C-alpha positions in Angstrom: 142.6 14.0 138.8 145.3 15.4 137.3 143.4 17.0 134.3 140.8 18.4 136.9 143.9 20.1 138.8 145.1 21.7 135.6 141.8 22.7 134.7 141.5 24.5 138.5 144.9 26.2 138.3 145.7 27.8 135.5 149.0 29.6 135.4 149.2 32.8 134.9 151.2 34.4 132.3 153.1 37.1 133.5 154.5 40.1 130.6 158.2 40.7 132.6 158.5 44.1 130.3 155.8 45.8 131.7 156.5 44.5 135.3 160.2 45.2 135.0 160.6 49.2 136.3 158.9 47.6 139.5 161.3 44.8 139.4 164.5 46.6 138.9 164.0 48.9 142.2 162.9 45.7 144.0 166.2 44.3 143.1 168.4 47.3 143.7 166.7 47.8 147.4 167.6 43.9 148.1 171.2 44.8 146.8 171.1 47.5 149.1 170.4 45.5 151.8 173.3 43.0 151.2 175.6 46.0 150.6 174.5 47.1 154.4 175.4 43.2 155.4 178.7 42.7 153.9 180.5 45.5 152.4 182.8 47.7 155.1 181.2 50.7 156.4 183.6 53.0 155.3 182.7 52.4 151.0 178.6 51.7 151.9 178.1 54.9 151.4 179.7 55.3 147.7 177.8 52.1 146.7 174.8 52.3 148.0 174.9 55.9 146.3 175.5 54.0 143.2 173.2 51.3 143.0 170.3 53.7 144.1 171.2 56.1 141.0 171.6 53.3 138.7 168.6 51.5 139.9 166.2 54.5 139.2 167.6 54.9 135.8 167.4 51.4 134.5 163.7 51.3 135.8 163.0 54.7 133.6 164.4 53.2 130.7 162.6 49.9 131.1 159.7 52.2 131.6 160.2 54.4 128.5 160.8 51.2 126.7 157.6 49.5 127.5 155.6 52.4 126.8 157.3 52.8 123.3 156.6 49.4 122.3 152.8 49.6 123.9 153.1 46.9 126.2 150.2 48.1 128.2 148.6 44.7 129.8 147.8 43.5 133.2 150.5 41.1 135.0 148.6 38.3 134.9 147.6 38.0 131.2 149.3 40.0 128.8 147.7 42.0 126.1 147.6 45.6 125.1 143.8 45.9 126.1 144.4 44.0 129.1 142.1 41.7 130.9 139.5 42.2 134.1 141.4 40.1 136.3 144.8 41.7 136.5 146.5 42.2 140.0 148.7 44.9 138.8 147.7 46.8 135.7 149.7 48.5 133.5 147.8 51.3 131.3 147.9 54.6 130.9 147.5 56.2 133.8 149.4 53.7 135.8 152.8 54.2 133.3 152.3 58.3 133.5 152.3 57.8 137.5 155.1 55.7 137.9 157.1 57.8 135.5 156.6 61.0 137.5 157.3 58.7 140.7 160.4 57.6 139.4 161.6 61.5 138.2 160.4 62.0 142.0 162.8 59.2 143.4 165.7 60.7 141.3 165.8 64.0 142.3 164.9 62.9 145.8 168.1 60.6 146.0 170.3 63.2 144.9 168.9 64.7 147.7 169.4 62.0 149.9 172.8 61.9 148.9 173.6 65.0 150.0 176.4 65.0 152.9 177.9 68.5 154.0 180.6 67.0 156.3 180.9 68.7 160.0 179.4 68.2 163.2 175.4 68.6 162.8 175.2 69.6 159.1 173.9 66.4 157.5 170.2 65.6 157.4 170.5 62.1 158.8 171.9 60.5 162.3 175.0 58.9 162.1 173.5 56.0 163.7 170.0 55.3 163.4 170.0 52.6 165.6 171.9 54.4 168.6 169.6 56.6 170.9 169.4 59.9 171.0 172.2 61.9 172.9 174.4 58.5 173.8 177.7 57.9 173.6 176.9 55.9 170.8 175.6 58.5 168.7 178.4 61.0 169.8 181.2 58.1 168.7 179.2 57.8 165.4 179.3 61.5 165.0 182.9 61.7 165.8 184.3 59.3 163.4 182.4 60.5 160.6 180.0 57.7 160.2 177.0 58.1 157.3 173.8 56.7 157.5 173.9 54.6 154.3 170.6 52.2 155.2 168.7 55.3 154.3 169.0 53.8 150.4 167.6 50.6 150.2 164.5 51.7 152.8 164.1 54.7 150.0 163.9 52.6 147.1 161.7 49.8 148.7 159.1 52.7 149.5 159.5 53.8 145.7 158.8 50.1 144.6 155.4 50.3 146.6 154.6 53.5 145.3 154.9 52.0 141.9 153.0 49.2 142.4 150.1 51.4 144.4 148.4 53.3 141.3 148.8 50.0 139.2 147.2 47.8 141.9 143.8 45.9 140.0 142.3 44.7 143.1 142.3 45.6 146.7 144.7 43.2 148.5 147.4 44.3 145.9 146.6 47.8 146.6 147.0 47.3 150.6 150.2 45.3 150.0 151.8 48.1 147.9 150.3 50.8 150.6 152.2 48.8 153.3 155.5 48.3 151.2 155.5 52.0 150.6 154.7 53.2 154.3 156.9 50.3 156.4 160.1 51.8 155.1 158.9 55.8 155.4 158.1 54.8 159.1 161.6 54.1 159.7 162.9 56.7 157.7 161.1 59.6 159.6 162.9 58.9 162.4 166.4 59.3 161.3 166.9 62.9 161.5 170.1 64.3 163.1 168.6 67.7 163.9 166.0 67.4 167.2 166.1 63.5 167.5 163.4 63.1 169.9 161.3 65.1 167.6 162.1 63.4 164.7 161.3 59.6 166.6 158.2 60.8 167.9 157.1 61.9 164.2 158.1 58.7 163.3 156.0 56.9 165.8 152.8 59.1 165.5 153.2 58.3 161.6 153.3 54.5 162.2 150.4 54.4 164.7 147.8 56.4 162.7 149.4 54.5 159.5 148.1 51.3 161.5 144.8 52.6 162.0 144.3 53.8 158.2 145.6 50.2 157.3 142.9 48.8 159.2 140.0 50.8 158.0 141.2 50.2 154.2 141.4 46.2 155.3 137.8 46.4 157.0 136.2 48.4 153.9 138.2 45.6 151.4 136.8 42.8 153.9 133.4 44.5 153.0 133.4 44.9 149.2 134.5 41.6 149.2 131.0 40.6 151.2 129.2 42.7 148.5 130.7 41.8 145.5 132.5 38.4 146.1 135.7 39.6 144.6 138.5 42.1 145.5 139.4 42.9 141.6 138.3 46.3 141.2 136.1 45.7 137.7 134.2 42.8 139.3 133.2 45.5 142.4 131.7 47.4 139.6 130.1 44.6 137.5 128.4 43.8 141.1 127.6 47.5 141.3 126.0 47.2 138.0 124.0 44.0 138.4 122.2 45.2 141.5 121.8 41.7 142.5 123.7 41.4 145.6 122.3 40.2 148.9 124.5 42.1 150.6 123.8 45.6 148.9 124.1 47.5 152.5 127.8 46.4 152.7 128.6 48.6 149.7 128.8 52.1 151.0 130.3 51.6 154.1 133.2 49.1 152.6 133.7 52.1 150.0 134.1 54.8 152.4 136.2 52.8 155.0 138.8 52.2 151.8 138.8 55.7 151.0 139.3 56.5 154.6 142.8 54.7 154.1 143.6 56.3 150.8 142.6 59.8 151.8 145.0 59.6 155.0 148.3 59.0 152.5 147.1 62.2 150.8 146.7 63.8 154.4 143.2 64.5 153.7 140.8 66.8 156.3 139.9 65.0 158.9 142.9 62.4 158.1 145.6 65.1 157.9 146.9 65.3 161.6 150.1 63.4 161.3 151.1 65.6 158.4 152.3 68.7 160.3 154.4 66.9 162.9 155.6 64.3 160.3 156.9 66.6 157.9 158.5 69.0 160.6 160.0 65.8 162.3 161.4 63.9 159.4 164.6 64.4 157.8 164.1 67.0 155.3 165.1 65.2 152.1 162.3 62.6 153.3 159.9 65.1 153.8 160.0 66.3 150.3 159.9 63.0 149.1 157.2 61.9 151.0 155.2 65.1 149.7 155.9 64.3 146.4 156.3 60.4 145.8 153.3 59.4 148.8 151.0 62.0 146.9 151.1 61.0 143.4 151.0 57.4 144.5 148.0 57.6 146.8 146.1 59.8 144.3 146.7 57.5 141.4 145.7 54.8 143.6 142.1 56.7 144.2 142.1 57.4 140.8 142.2 53.8 140.0 139.8 52.9 142.6 137.0 55.2 141.8 137.2 55.4 138.3 137.4 51.7 137.7 135.7 49.9 140.6 132.9 52.2 142.1 132.5 54.7 139.5 129.1 53.4 139.1 127.9 53.8 142.8 129.1 57.7 142.9 126.2 59.1 144.1 126.6 57.0 147.1 130.1 58.3 147.8 130.8 61.4 145.8 129.1 63.8 148.4 131.0 62.9 151.3 134.0 63.2 149.2 132.9 66.6 148.3 132.6 67.8 152.1 136.2 66.1 152.6 137.5 68.4 149.2 136.0 71.3 150.8 137.4 71.0 154.5 140.9 69.9 153.1 141.3 73.2 151.1 139.7 75.3 154.0 141.7 74.0 156.8 145.0 73.5 154.7 144.9 76.8 153.5 143.9 78.7 157.0 145.9 76.8 159.2 148.8 77.7 157.0 148.1 81.5 157.8 149.1 80.6 161.0 152.3 78.7 161.0 156.0 80.0 162.3 158.0 77.2 161.1 158.8 76.4 157.5 158.2 72.9 157.4 155.2 72.9 159.0 154.0 76.0 157.2 154.4 73.9 153.5 153.0 70.4 155.7 149.6 72.9 156.1 150.2 74.0 151.9 150.7 70.3 150.9 147.1 69.8 152.4 145.5 72.3 150.8 146.9 71.1 147.5 145.2 67.8 148.3 142.1 69.4 148.6 143.0 71.4 145.2 143.6 68.1 144.1 140.1 65.9 145.0 138.2 68.6 143.0 140.0 67.0 139.8 139.2 63.8 140.9 135.5 64.5 141.9 134.9 65.4 138.1 134.6 61.7 137.6 135.7 62.7 133.4 138.6 61.4 131.7 139.9 65.4 131.5 139.8 65.3 135.5 142.2 61.8 135.5 144.7 64.0 133.4 144.2 67.0 135.2 145.2 65.4 138.3 148.3 63.8 136.7 149.5 66.9 135.5 148.8 68.4 139.0 150.9 65.6 140.8 153.5 65.7 138.4 153.9 69.8 138.3 153.8 70.0 142.2 155.8 67.5 143.4 158.7 68.6 141.0 158.1 72.1 143.2 158.0 70.7 146.4 161.2 68.5 146.0 163.1 71.6 145.1 161.5 73.7 147.8 162.3 71.2 150.5 165.9 70.9 149.1 166.2 74.6 149.4 164.9 74.6 153.1 167.5 71.7 154.0 170.3 74.3 152.7 169.2 77.5 155.1 171.7 76.6 158.4 172.1 78.1 161.7 175.1 76.8 163.6 175.3 73.6 161.6 171.5 73.0 162.2 168.7 73.5 159.9 166.9 76.9 160.4 163.3 76.3 159.7 161.7 79.1 162.0 160.6 82.1 159.9 162.1 84.5 161.8 165.4 83.0 161.1 164.7 83.7 157.5 164.5 87.3 157.3 166.9 89.3 155.4 168.0 85.9 153.7 167.3 87.6 150.3 169.6 90.8 150.9 172.4 88.1 152.0 172.1 85.0 149.3 169.9 86.8 146.8 170.1 83.7 144.3 168.7 81.2 146.7 166.3 83.5 148.2 165.0 84.0 144.6 164.8 80.5 143.5 162.7 79.8 146.3 160.5 82.7 146.2 160.0 81.5 142.7 159.1 78.1 144.1 156.6 79.9 146.6 154.6 81.3 143.9 154.1 78.2 141.9 152.7 77.0 145.1 150.5 80.3 145.0 149.2 79.2 141.3 151.0 82.8 139.8 150.7 82.4 136.0 153.7 81.5 134.6 154.3 79.0 136.7 153.4 75.5 136.9 150.9 76.0 139.7 148.9 78.1 137.6 148.4 75.4 134.7 147.8 72.6 137.2 145.2 74.6 138.8 143.3 75.4 135.5 143.8 71.8 134.8 141.8 70.3 137.7 139.3 73.3 138.1 138.2 73.4 134.2 136.5 69.7 134.6 135.2 70.2 137.8 133.4 73.4 136.4 131.8 70.9 133.9 130.6 68.8 136.2 127.9 70.6 137.7 126.8 72.6 141.0 129.1 70.7 143.5 132.0 70.9 141.0 131.5 74.9 140.6 131.2 75.3 144.1 134.2 73.7 144.9 136.0 75.7 142.0 135.0 78.8 143.8 136.0 77.7 147.0 139.6 76.4 145.8 139.9 80.1 143.9 139.2 81.6 147.7 141.6 79.1 149.7 144.3 79.8 146.6 144.0 83.8 147.5 144.7 83.1 151.2 147.7 81.3 150.6 149.2 83.8 148.2 148.9 85.8 151.3 150.8 83.4 153.4 153.6 82.7 150.3 153.8 86.6 149.6 154.2 86.9 153.5 157.5 84.7 153.1 158.8 87.0 150.2 158.2 89.7 152.2 160.4 88.5 155.0 163.3 87.5 152.8 163.5 90.6 151.0 162.2 93.7 152.9 162.6 93.0 156.7 166.1 93.5 157.7 168.0 90.5 159.6 168.8 91.0 163.5 170.7 87.8 163.2 173.5 87.6 160.7 174.0 84.1 161.7 171.7 82.3 159.2 173.8 81.1 156.2 173.0 79.0 153.3 175.2 76.1 152.9 177.0 76.0 149.8 175.4 72.6 147.9 177.1 69.8 146.0 176.2 68.8 142.6 173.5 66.7 143.9 171.5 69.6 145.6 172.2 71.7 142.7 170.7 69.3 140.4 167.7 68.5 142.2 167.0 72.4 143.0 167.7 73.3 139.3 165.7 70.7 137.8 162.4 71.3 139.7 162.9 74.8 139.4 163.3 73.8 135.4 160.0 71.9 135.2 158.2 74.4 137.5 159.1 77.2 134.6 158.8 75.4 131.3 155.1 73.5 133.0 153.9 77.3 133.1 155.2 78.8 130.2 154.9 75.6 127.6 153.0 73.1 129.5 151.2 71.8 125.8 153.2 68.6 125.5 152.5 67.6 129.1 149.4 67.9 129.3 148.6 66.6 125.9 150.7 63.2 127.2 148.7 63.3 130.5 145.4 63.4 128.2 146.4 60.4 126.1 147.8 58.6 128.8 144.5 58.8 131.0 142.2 55.8 129.7 142.2 53.2 132.5 141.9 49.4 131.4 138.8 48.0 132.9 
């Protein structure tokens, strides 16, 4: 009996070095929860900032150690070439995307740590549990309370993002999806400015996120019925065998899983939450979502379509081609009509999701490297741009209406100049990271066939539309006289300064000398099967 049980339940050998970065982030998050429970309120902010920054830097060091020592494995049975039964797969794409997410997290954590002081200046409400406009909230604002619980929530989301693109089976992918999403639902409702709008955004995000998770789970159930397994290599093997009695479950299963994944990147028609949530969430959280969530979700999409269902691409690829085309068109066209800066950047992010999908659909290794480079370049530019948006204030509140940005370049030329440069990167102007990133995803798509060529042409047309949007903002800042001098740029601390400077520097360097990062992405573009 004992021998039979031993044969049936073989213990897995965990590669803790490969898992160490994620474990460090989870540990820092749990330590942050203990700080909220046992540390006096007056000391929590400093403790949480320290734990968060140290945890992220330690995770980056652990990730670098694992990459340098070639500890590429599956977190079930260790080994350089991995195994097909790994629930967590640490291969080249996982390492690259996890490193990208940690860099985003470090810059976003600095933005989260920014506290300007004064009534109405900070991004976060002083008491998240208080009803908007209640005496409790007013008292918390009066005594200068700071919402420190955002840091452990932030770290839990970062851990989920790191796990998401490394998931080797659909159930682990679902768990990672929920771990990254649930903290974000809460964080979106903690804005100090326009609290009711913030809480409305949080509720919308939660409800639509729950629906997308249901689609993902239903698709997982169908694929399990088709292949008899939730492991991505097993699903691929079942497609190759073509002997399943449940062949009709394959296409609906794949499409339903893709619905859940495409929701997270804001692809059309699953994009309706994006402008409302980006507008209502605290600006540092908006920047982090726009960068980190996209990186994690596109990493998961790459693993799903390249490892799990690549041999059935003729069944699902036409539908995703249509989604990519609609995403580029809707994102570009509707960004023209926006009058709020955060909503405009939200529709811009939708268009960028379409551009990235073009690279995904190339179904080539060069497409994988192009997508990874794009999400790194776009995320760094985005975090810096939203950090600047959070600095532009009127009466202590964020000034996000475009009319409030008129003449900003004349009063604050350095801030407006940096923001204008970041906008040019979004537009894909040469000598910026945006141009290199678009080239990296469009080139393999051109070589992939007629559908890829059509998408590239459409992408170039949509890019031209977005150029008009961004140039209009630059004209507004530099060539339009302001009728209201009450709008000003708050002097940032070293936290926001480092965030903006780092994002801007990477935007410039990846536009002028991108070869090293492109080569790194190319070397890291091979999935373990």
